[in-house]
Structure formats: structure tokens, C-alpha cells
DRENZALUM-792255 format. One record per residue: x, y, z of N, C-alpha, C in turn. Coordinates in pm, whole numbers. Example, Ala and Ser with C-alpha at 12.3 -4.5 7.8 and 13.67 -1.06 7.14 Angstrom:
BEGIN
nc1, nc2, nc3, cac1, cac2, cac3, cc1, cc2, cc3
1319, -569, 780, 1230, -450, 780, 1320, -330, 780
1285, -225, 708, 1367, -106, 714, 1290, 3, 787
END
This chain:
BEGIN
nc1, nc2, nc3, cac1, cac2, cac3, cc1, cc2, cc3
-1485, 752, -1659, -1379, 806, -1571, -1409, 767, -1427
-1306, 725, -1354, -1325, 683, -1215, -1349, 807, -1128
-1455, 799, -1047, -1483, 910, -958, -1382, 911, -844
-1336, 1026, -807, -1240, 1038, -698, -1291, 1137, -596
-1242, 1120, -474, -1279, 1208, -365, -1152, 1262, -303
-1142, 1390, -291, -1024, 1448, -228, -1027, 1420, -79
-926, 1352, -27, -924, 1311, 114, -858, 1414, 202
-752, 1476, 152, -683, 1578, 229, -673, 1704, 143
-709, 1817, 200, -716, 1939, 120, -591, 2025, 130
-502, 1997, 220, -383, 2079, 237, -260, 1991, 245
-146, 2048, 201, -21, 1973, 201, 41, 1973, 340
128, 1876, 367, 197, 1864, 494, 343, 1909, 477
391, 1985, 573, 533, 2025, 571, 614, 1913, 634
733, 1894, 578, 818, 1785, 628, 752, 1650, 611
711, 1618, 488, 636, 1494, 464, 712, 1370, 509
839, 1368, 483, 916, 1249, 517, 920, 1228, 667
936, 1336, 743, 938, 1326, 890, 804, 1277, 942
695, 1332, 890, 562, 1289, 931, 538, 1143, 893
587, 1105, 775, 568, 966, 730, 640, 869, 821
763, 902, 860, 839, 815, 949, 770, 800, 1084
724, 913, 1138, 657, 907, 1268, 527, 828, 1259
448, 851, 1154, 321, 781, 1136, 343, 631, 1117
443, 595, 1038, 475, 454, 1015, 519, 387, 1145
601, 457, 1222, 646, 404, 1352, 527, 382, 1445
437, 479, 1448, 321, 467, 1537, 229, 354, 1493
211, 341, 1363, 129, 231, 1310, 191, 96, 1346
324, 87, 1340, 393, -37, 1380, 372, -65, 1529
369, 40, 1610, 344, 24, 1754, 203, -31, 1776
105, 24, 1703, -32, -26, 1712, -39, -174, 1675
26, -210, 1564, 27, -349, 1520, 94, -439, 1625
206, -394, 1678, 282, -474, 1774, 200, -499, 1901
145, -394, 1960, 72, -409, 2086, -52, -496, 2070
-130, -470, 1967, -256, -543, 1949, -234, -688, 1906
-141, -711, 1814, -112, -847, 1770, -52, -928, 1885
36, -864, 1965, 97, -934, 2080, -8, -977, 2180
-103, -888, 2208, -207, -921, 2305, -299, -1031, 2252
-333, -1025, 2124, -418, -1130, 2064, -346, -1264, 2067
-218, -1268, 2029, -142, -1393, 2029, -125, -1448, 2170
-104, -1359, 2267, -90, -1401, 2407, -217, -1471, 2454
-332, -1414, 2420, -460, -1473, 2461, -488, -1602, 2386
-456, -1607, 2257, -483, -1726, 2177, -393, -1843, 2219
-266, -1816, 2246, -170, -1923, 2274, -171, -1970, 2419
-220, -1888, 2511, -223, -1925, 2652, -363, -1977, 2688
-374, -2106, 2717, -505, -2168, 2743, -569, -2113, 2870
-489, -2067, 2965, -545, -2012, 3089, -619, -1880, 3065
-596, -1818, 2949, -663, -1693, 2915, -784, -1715, 2824
-820, -1841, 2802, -937, -1871, 2719, -1065, -1859, 2802
-1088, -1738, 2850, -1207, -1704, 2928, -1281, -1592, 2855
-1411, -1577, 2880, -1490, -1477, 2805, -1430, -1338, 2805
-1387, -1290, 2922, -1335, -1153, 2930, -1217, -1133, 2836
-1127, -1231, 2830, -1008, -1218, 2746, -1040, -1243, 2598
-1138, -1329, 2571, -1182, -1349, 2433, -1241, -1219, 2378
-1322, -1151, 2459, -1378, -1023, 2417, -1269, -918, 2398
-1168, -923, 2483, -1056, -831, 2471, -979, -854, 2340
-958, -980, 2305, -890, -1010, 2178, -974, -962, 2059
-1107, -972, 2073, -1196, -921, 1968, -1182, -770, 1953
-1168, -701, 2067, -1149, -555, 2065, -1018, -518, 1996
-913, -595, 2024, -782, -568, 1962, -786, -596, 1812
-856, -701, 1772, -871, -731, 1629, -947, -619, 1561
-1047, -564, 1628, -1122, -451, 1574, -1031, -330, 1555
-938, -308, 1650, -843, -197, 1638, -753, -217, 1516
-708, -341, 1495, -625, -372, 1378, -703, -350, 1249
-828, -395, 1253, -918, -385, 1137, -945, -240, 1100
-972, -157, 1202, -1004, -17, 1177, -885, 66, 1133
-771, 48, 1203, -653, 128, 1169, -594, 89, 1034
-610, -37, 994, -560, -80, 863, -637, -13, 750
-760, 26, 777, -838, 98, 676, -797, 244, 663
-717, 293, 758, -679, 435, 757, -531, 458, 730
-443, 393, 807, -301, 427, 805, -230, 404, 671
-250, 290, 602, -181, 273, 473, -214, 384, 374
-342, 420, 364, -381, 529, 272, -327, 663, 322
-329, 686, 450, -278, 810, 508, -128, 824, 482
-55, 714, 496, 89, 716, 468, 118, 749, 322
39, 690, 232, 58, 719, 89, 25, 865, 58
-74, 922, 130, -109, 1063, 110, 1, 1156, 158
70, 1117, 266, 179, 1199, 316, 294, 1208, 216
312, 1102, 141, 421, 1098, 43, 380, 1151, -94
251, 1173, -112, 200, 1215, -243, 155, 1360, -240
167, 1425, -352, 119, 1564, -364, -30, 1567, -401
-82, 1453, -444, -224, 1443, -481, -296, 1358, -378
-378, 1423, -298, -448, 1354, -191, -586, 1310, -237
-588, 1201, -311, -713, 1152, -368, -735, 1006, -333
-861, 969, -328, -900, 831, -301, -1016, 797, -393
-1020, 676, -441, -1130, 636, -529, -1262, 633, -452
-1370, 645, -525, -1503, 641, -462, -1522, 509, -388
-1480, 399, -451, -1493, 267, -388, -1406, 258, -261
-1285, 313, -271, -1195, 312, -155, -1250, 395, -40
-1313, 506, -73, -1373, 592, 29, -1490, 521, 99
-1572, 451, 20, -1682, 375, 78, -1631, 263, 169
-1523, 197, 126, -1464, 91, 208, -1411, 147, 337
-1346, 263, 331, -1291, 325, 452, -1402, 367, 547
-1516, 409, 493, -1630, 450, 576, -1696, 331, 644
-1665, 212, 596, -1736, 92, 641, -1666, 19, 755
-1532, 29, 763, -1460, -74, 837, -1426, -46, 983
-1468, 63, 1041, -1414, 98, 1173, -1511, 76, 1289
-1602, -20, 1280, -1704, -33, 1383, -1715, -174, 1440
-1740, -181, 1571, -1766, -307, 1640, -1841, -277, 1769
-1913, -376, 1821, -1985, -359, 1947, -1914, -434, 2060
-1780, -443, 2055, -1705, -517, 2155, -1724, -460, 2295
-1737, -327, 2305, -1750, -266, 2437, -1878, -309, 2507
-1986, -323, 2433, -2114, -359, 2495, -2111, -503, 2547
-2054, -597, 2471, -2050, -735, 2518, -1952, -750, 2633
-1846, -668, 2636, -1753, -671, 2749, -1820, -619, 2876
-1901, -515, 2861, -1976, -462, 2976, -2077, -564, 3026
-2143, -632, 2933, -2240, -736, 2970, -2171, -851, 3043
-2052, -888, 2997, -1975, -994, 3062, -1940, -957, 3205
-1896, -835, 3228, -1862, -790, 3365, -1986, -780, 3452
-2097, -741, 3393, -2224, -736, 3468, -2262, -875, 3519
-2253, -975, 3433, -2286, -1112, 3475, -2188, -1163, 3578
-2058, -1138, 3559, -1956, -1192, 3648, -1967, -1135, 3789
-2005, -1008, 3802, -2008, -944, 3933, -2148, -943, 3994
-2248, -914, 3914, -2385, -901, 3966, -2461, -1033, 3967
-2423, -1127, 3880, -2490, -1258, 3874, -2386, -1370, 3873
-2300, -1374, 3974, -2189, -1472, 3973, -2235, -1618, 3972
-2349, -1647, 4037, -2397, -1786, 4043, -2447, -1836, 3907
-2491, -1742, 3823, -2543, -1779, 3691, -2441, -1761, 3579
-2325, -1707, 3615, -2228, -1669, 3511, -2183, -1787, 3427
-2134, -1893, 3492, -2078, -2006, 3417, -2186, -2087, 3344
-2306, -2091, 3400, -2413, -2163, 3332, -2463, -2085, 3210
-2455, -1953, 3216, -2499, -1871, 3103, -2389, -1855, 2999
-2267, -1823, 3045, -2159, -1793, 2953, -2089, -1921, 2906
-2164, -2002, 2832, -2108, -2125, 2774, -2028, -2089, 2648
-1960, -2188, 2592, -1882, -2164, 2469, -1973, -2120, 2355
-2091, -2181, 2351, -2186, -2145, 2245, -2234, -2001, 2262
-2268, -1963, 2387, -2314, -1826, 2413, -2202, -1725, 2388
-2081, -1763, 2424, -1966, -1678, 2399, -1948, -1652, 2249
-1961, -1759, 2171, -1950, -1746, 2025, -2060, -1656, 1970
-2181, -1670, 2025, -2293, -1588, 1980, -2269, -1440, 2010
-2214, -1410, 2127, -2189, -1270, 2164, -2078, -1209, 2078
-1974, -1286, 2051, -1867, -1238, 1964, -1921, -1211, 1823
-2002, -1303, 1773, -2064, -1284, 1640, -2155, -1163, 1640
-2230, -1143, 1750, -2317, -1026, 1760, -2236, -897, 1754
-2122, -894, 1826, -2041, -772, 1831, -1983, -736, 1695
-1970, -835, 1606, -1914, -809, 1474, -2021, -802, 1364
-2116, -896, 1367, -2212, -906, 1257, -2316, -795, 1260
-2357, -750, 1379, -2458, -645, 1387, -2410, -516, 1321
-2296, -460, 1362, -2249, -340, 1291, -2213, -367, 1146
-2164, -489, 1117, -2130, -524, 979, -2253, -512, 889
-2364, -571, 932, -2487, -567, 852, -2543, -426, 842
-2544, -355, 956, -2602, -220, 958, -2525, -127, 866
-2393, -127, 879, -2312, -34, 799, -2298, -80, 655
-2310, -212, 632, -2309, -261, 494, -2430, -207, 419
-2546, -210, 483, -2667, -154, 422, -2649, -5, 396
-2589, 63, 494, -2567, 207, 481, -2476, 240, 363
-2369, 164, 349, -2273, 187, 241, -2335, 153, 105
-2415, 46, 99, -2482, 9, -26, -2576, 120, -70
-2649, 179, 25, -2739, 290, -9, -2661, 410, -60
-2544, 434, -3, -2462, 547, -45, -2398, 523, -181
-2361, 398, -209, -2292, 365, -334, -2376, 393, -458
-2508, 395, -442, -2595, 418, -558, -2604, 566, -595
-2554, 655, -507, -2565, 799, -529, -2460, 848, -627
-2497, 942, -711, -2402, 1007, -800, -2350, 1132, -730
-2218, 1147, -727, -2157, 1258, -655, -2132, 1376, -748
-2160, 1496, -695, -2128, 1619, -767, -2011, 1693, -701
-1986, 1662, -574, -1872, 1722, -504, -1758, 1623, -495
-1636, 1674, -472, -1520, 1584, -462, -1434, 1614, -339
-1475, 1708, -257, -1388, 1753, -148, -1444, 1715, -12
-1365, 1642, 67, -1403, 1604, 203, -1307, 1674, 299
-1362, 1747, 396, -1280, 1822, 490, -1238, 1736, 610
-1202, 1615, 583, -1155, 1524, 687, -1041, 1440, 632
-961, 1384, 723, -854, 1293, 682, -905, 1152, 663
-1033, 1130, 697, -1094, 997, 690, -1231, 1006, 626
-1262, 913, 539, -1395, 910, 475, -1500, 860, 575
-1606, 936, 589, -1721, 896, 671, -1844, 896, 582
-1936, 805, 610, -2050, 785, 521, -2134, 911, 503
-2163, 980, 614, -2250, 1098, 602, -2183, 1211, 525
-2048, 1215, 527, -1977, 1314, 448, -1987, 1284, 299
-1987, 1154, 266, -2001, 1114, 125, -2141, 1149, 75
-2241, 1126, 159, -2380, 1158, 121, -2395, 1307, 94
-2323, 1391, 169, -2331, 1536, 149, -2276, 1579, 13
-2195, 1492, -49, -2139, 1524, -181, -2232, 1486, -295
-2346, 1423, -262, -2439, 1378, -366, -2499, 1497, -441
-2533, 1474, -566, -2595, 1577, -648, -2730, 1620, -590
-2771, 1744, -609, -2897, 1794, -552, -3018, 1711, -590
-3020, 1657, -712, -3137, 1580, -755, -3137, 1437, -703
-3030, 1394, -635, -3020, 1257, -584, -3119, 1235, -470
-3178, 1117, -466, -3273, 1081, -361, -3196, 1025, -241
-3187, 1105, -135, -3113, 1064, -15, -3206, 1030, 102
-3334, 1014, 73, -3430, 986, 181, -3394, 857, 256
-3364, 749, 181, -3329, 622, 244, -3199, 633, 324
-3107, 717, 276, -2983, 740, 349, -3009, 811, 481
-3102, 905, 479, -3137, 977, 602, -3202, 884, 703
-3292, 798, 655, -3355, 700, 745, -3251, 606, 803
-3160, 560, 719, -3053, 471, 764, -2964, 540, 867
-2935, 668, 846, -2853, 743, 941, -2919, 752, 1077
-3053, 774, 1077, -3126, 782, 1204, -3128, 646, 1274
-3141, 539, 1197, -3139, 403, 1256, -3004, 376, 1321
-2896, 412, 1251, -2761, 393, 1306, -2742, 478, 1431
-2796, 601, 1430, -2786, 687, 1547, -2856, 624, 1666
-2976, 569, 1643, -3050, 504, 1751, -2974, 383, 1805
-2916, 304, 1714, -2840, 186, 1754, -2718, 226, 1837
-2645, 329, 1791, -2526, 374, 1864, -2561, 432, 2001
-2668, 511, 2005, -2710, 568, 2134, -2753, 456, 2228
-2827, 358, 2177, -2869, 244, 2259, -2748, 166, 2310
-2649, 152, 2223, -2525, 83, 2258, -2456, 150, 2377
-2443, 283, 2371, -2376, 355, 2479, -2463, 365, 2603
-2594, 377, 2587, -2683, 378, 2704, -2677, 245, 2779
-2668, 135, 2703, -2655, 4, 2766, -2526, -5, 2848
-2417, 45, 2793, -2288, 43, 2865, -2297, 129, 2991
-2355, 248, 2978, -2368, 338, 3094, -2454, 274, 3202
-2569, 218, 3161, -2658, 151, 3258, -2586, 36, 3327
-2512, -43, 3250, -2441, -158, 3306, -2342, -114, 3412
-2266, -8, 3385, -2165, 34, 3482, -2225, 107, 3602
-2334, 176, 3583, -2403, 234, 3697, -2453, 124, 3791
-2507, 17, 3732, -2554, -96, 3813, -2436, -166, 3880
-2326, -180, 3807, -2207, -243, 3864, -2154, -164, 3984
-2145, -33, 3967, -2096, 53, 4075, -2188, 44, 4197
-2319, 46, 4171, -2416, 34, 4279, -2401, -98, 4354
-2377, -206, 4281, -2360, -338, 4341, -2229, -350, 4417
-2122, -296, 4360, -1989, -311, 4420, -1970, -229, 4546
-2049, -123, 4563, -2040, -41, 4684, -2073, -123, 4808
-2159, -223, 4794, -2207, -300, 4909, -2107, -402, 4959
-2014, -444, 4877, -1925, -555, 4912, -1780, -519, 4882
-1692, -545, 4979, -1550, -519, 4958, -1491, -612, 4852
-1535, -737, 4852, -1489, -834, 4752, -1527, -791, 4612
-1650, -741, 4596, -1695, -694, 4465, -1619, -569, 4422
-1584, -483, 4519, -1507, -363, 4486, -1369, -399, 4432
-1307, -499, 4496, -1175, -545, 4450, -1186, -602, 4309
-1289, -684, 4285, -1309, -743, 4153, -1336, -635, 4048
-1412, -532, 4088, -1442, -422, 3997, -1314, -347, 3960
-1229, -320, 4059, -1105, -247, 4034, -1011, -327, 3944
-1010, -457, 3959, -918, -542, 3883, -962, -565, 3739
-1092, -583, 3719, -1139, -625, 3586, -1221, -520, 3512
-1284, -427, 3584, -1374, -331, 3518, -1309, -197, 3490
-1214, -157, 3573, -1151, -26, 3554, -1083, -13, 3418
-1008, -116, 3370, -950, -104, 3235, -1055, -82, 3127
-1163, -160, 3135, -1269, -147, 3035, -1337, -11, 3046
-1365, 32, 3170, -1431, 161, 3191, -1343, 276, 3140
-1211, 265, 3161, -1117, 367, 3112, -1121, 375, 2961
-1120, 259, 2894, -1125, 254, 2748, -1257, 311, 2696
-1367, 279, 2765, -1499, 331, 2725, -1501, 483, 2735
-1446, 538, 2846, -1444, 682, 2866, -1361, 751, 2757
-1246, 691, 2722, -1161, 748, 2617, -1237, 753, 2485
-1300, 640, 2448, -1373, 634, 2321, -1494, 726, 2321
-1565, 731, 2432, -1684, 815, 2441, -1646, 963, 2434
-1538, 1001, 2501, -1492, 1140, 2498, -1454, 1182, 2357
-1384, 1093, 2287, -1345, 1122, 2148, -1468, 1141, 2061
-1569, 1057, 2079, -1691, 1066, 1998, -1768, 1194, 2028
-1771, 1236, 2155, -1843, 1359, 2192, -1775, 1481, 2130
-1642, 1488, 2142, -1570, 1601, 2085, -1571, 1600, 1933
-1595, 1484, 1875, -1601, 1474, 1729, -1716, 1556, 1671
-1816, 1585, 1754, -1931, 1663, 1708, -1899, 1813, 1701
-1786, 1855, 1760, -1747, 1995, 1755, -1677, 2025, 1623
-1730, 2117, 1548, -1682, 2140, 1410, -1534, 2177, 1407
-1490, 2266, 1498, -1352, 2315, 1490, -1251, 2209, 1534
-1298, 2098, 1592, -1206, 1991, 1633, -1225, 1865, 1549
-1311, 1869, 1449, -1353, 1747, 1381, -1237, 1669, 1321
-1153, 1734, 1243, -1044, 1661, 1176, -944, 1608, 1277
-915, 1690, 1379, -821, 1648, 1482, -873, 1528, 1558
-1000, 1533, 1598, -1057, 1426, 1678, -1075, 1299, 1596
-1107, 1314, 1466, -1120, 1197, 1379, -990, 1116, 1379
-877, 1188, 1370, -747, 1120, 1372, -716, 1068, 1512
-752, 1147, 1615, -728, 1102, 1753, -798, 969, 1782
-916, 950, 1722, -990, 826, 1742, -912, 705, 1690
-825, 728, 1592, -743, 622, 1535, -601, 622, 1592
-574, 714, 1685, -441, 722, 1747, -443, 673, 1891
-534, 727, 1972, -531, 699, 2116, -585, 560, 2151
-713, 527, 2116, -766, 397, 2160, -687, 275, 2113
-640, 266, 1987, -570, 144, 1945, -443, 114, 2023
-379, 218, 2080, -259, 196, 2162, -296, 187, 2310
-386, 273, 2355, -421, 277, 2497, -492, 151, 2543
-580, 95, 2460, -655, -24, 2502, -564, -141, 2540
-471, -185, 2453, -384, -296, 2494, -293, -261, 2610
-248, -133, 2619, -163, -94, 2730, -238, -97, 2863
-361, -41, 2861, -441, -39, 2983, -473, -180, 3031
-520, -264, 2939, -554, -401, 2976, -430, -482, 3012
-320, -458, 2941, -198, -533, 2967, -141, -506, 3104
-148, -380, 3149, -92, -345, 3279, -189, -369, 3394
-319, -357, 3369, -416, -363, 3478, -468, -503, 3506
-496, -582, 3400, -548, -716, 3422, -436, -807, 3473
-457, -865, 3591, -350, -938, 3660, -296, -1053, 3578
-383, -1134, 3521, -340, -1252, 3446, -253, -1214, 3326
-296, -1114, 3252, -220, -1072, 3134, -87, -1011, 3176
-90, -927, 3282, 35, -866, 3330, 134, -973, 3375
84, -1073, 3447, 172, -1181, 3494, 230, -1261, 3379
150, -1284, 3274, 202, -1358, 3158, 310, -1279, 3085
288, -1147, 3072, 388, -1063, 3005, 517, -1059, 3086
504, -1037, 3217, 622, -1034, 3304, 691, -1170, 3306
612, -1278, 3300, 668, -1413, 3297, 751, -1438, 3172
703, -1385, 3058, 778, -1399, 2933, 911, -1326, 2939
909, -1202, 2993, 1033, -1126, 3005, 1129, -1194, 3103
1075, -1246, 3214, 1159, -1313, 3314, 1221, -1439, 3255
1142, -1513, 3175, 1193, -1636, 3112, 1306, -1604, 3014
1287, -1500, 2933, 1390, -1462, 2837, 1517, -1416, 2909
1498, -1343, 3022, 1613, -1292, 3095, 1693, -1406, 3158
1623, -1501, 3220, 1691, -1615, 3283, 1758, -1703, 3178
1695, -1716, 3061, 1754, -1796, 2953, 1886, -1735, 2907
1888, -1602, 2893, 2010, -1534, 2852, 2119, -1550, 2957
2081, -1542, 3085, 2178, -1557, 3193, 2237, -1697, 3193
2155, -1798, 3168, 2204, -1935, 3163, 2302, -1956, 3048
2267, -1900, 2932, 2355, -1911, 2816, 2487, -1839, 2841
2479, -1724, 2907, 2598, -1645, 2935, 2688, -1713, 3037
2625, -1779, 3135, 2701, -1841, 3244, 2757, -1977, 3208
2701, -2046, 3111, 2743, -2182, 3080, 2889, -2194, 3040
2952, -2103, 2963, 3093, -2115, 2929, 3182, -2106, 3051
3142, -2023, 3150, 3221, -2010, 3272, 3224, -2140, 3350
3108, -2212, 3346, 3102, -2340, 3416, 3196, -2439, 3350
3201, -2439, 3217, 3287, -2531, 3146, 3434, -2502, 3173
3466, -2372, 3185, 3604, -2334, 3214, 3644, -2379, 3355
3550, -2366, 3448, 3577, -2405, 3586, 3609, -2552, 3595
3543, -2633, 3511, 3570, -2776, 3511, 3709, -2803, 3455
END
């Protein structure tokens, strides 16, 4: 018999209304993130490290939300809120990337070490950093999920709308050996704390450097504020996630706010991206005006 894990413990009122709203919001996430990725990929002037890292962040948002929203939508329409053990493990695996740390490192080099920036940030180094931001969490969490997959579960109820690895481990039978899982959890905790400490240190150093120069302050406001805003949003969500009475709400908020706010913040704040978006709208508007005006010209003749 296939093992199942209860994903949602209570029914939703007005399922159809919630489903429509959730589907609409998921489409908004897809639209904003895919649009930003395509804009960066298709525009050669945006083929710079900062924008490449931004596209990686948007792809991570697509990757993470796709592991949650389709299953969540099916649960809203179903009276049985169940997920297979394999599906739960997959959902616990897919929502992580270190894009924020490499973006912070990029801004540190650009502002604090401008003379060394272009010599260091070559195409090869850029590729290495992008691979690091994806492969490091991929390997770490893959090991974690493999260790969890060997456990036999005695419980079937998860008090969250999203499967998380440590919640699955808590469902293991009392006689199961979870020592390696505990060690893995501590390693992941150390890695995550180091990740956020690196980001905090980077921005403290950036702020200290930018205070001395008006030019650096302008550069910081233009390129670092969007990233810092996104970091604060994600960090705040993670801190509140530790509060038991907000856990389910914050878990969903983590998949609601950042995937939409990140492309919006970067789209409006980064000058190059904002100009490209406005340029596209202006081009479409002028094209429509030309098409509309052309018959009048023919009549005048």
C-alpha cells in the first residue's frame, strides 16, 4: 500500500472562490518571473552579472512555487487532502537556492572593489557562482531527503500546508534511527546561518563604504536597495516561521510574497530593467497609434 501523508487537516469554505484566487495569483507569479527572465535573456545589454543572478532568483521562484501551487490547487478542489510519501519528499526538496548570497557578493565587488570587479567577474566565474547558488543547496538537501526516504513512517498528519523535511522526520516510527537525520539538520542549520551571516556582513560593509562617497551612495540606492529589500522580506518570513502560532500562515506567505515582490521590486527600482519595460510599452503604444492613423492618411490622399 502506498504511504500517504495528510497535507491539509481542515476543509476550506468556498473552495471554488479560493481556487480561482489562488490560480490567478499563481498565474501572476508565473507572468512576472517569466517576463523578467525573458527580458534579461533576450536583451544583450542586460547580460551582466547582477541581472544574470536576478534571473536565477526568478527561476528559483518559479521552481519553488511550482512545487507547491499545483498540489495546493488540487487540494482546494478535493475533499481528501493527501499527498504521496514520494510527493511530500519532492516538495520538501525543491524550494532552496543561494541566489541571495551570490547577489550580495556581486554588489560587494562592484562597489567596494570596483577596480577588480571586471577582472574577477569573468564569464567563467559568473558560471561558477550561478552553479554554486544552485548545486550547493541541491546536494545538501538531496542528501537530507535521501536520509529521510529510508525512514518508515508511523504518523500521517502534517500540520502545515507544505511538506518540510523535519516535519516528515517527526512522523517516523519510534524505533527508527534518526541520528543521521539530526546531524544533517544541524549541518543545514549551520549552512543557512552562515549564508545569512555572509549577507548581513556584506551589507554592513557596503553601508560602511557607501557612507564615505556620494557616488557610492547613489550606486547603492540604485542597485542594492532592491536586493536588500528582498533579503529583508525573506529573512522576516523565516524568523516568523519559527513562531508556532504563525507557522502555517508564514509557510504560505513565504510562497506568496517573495515570488511576486522580487520581480516587482527589481523591475521598478533597477534603472535598466525599468527603462526596458517602459520602452516595450512605449513601442507598443506608438505602433498602435501608427496603425490607427494610417487609414486617415490614405483618406487624406
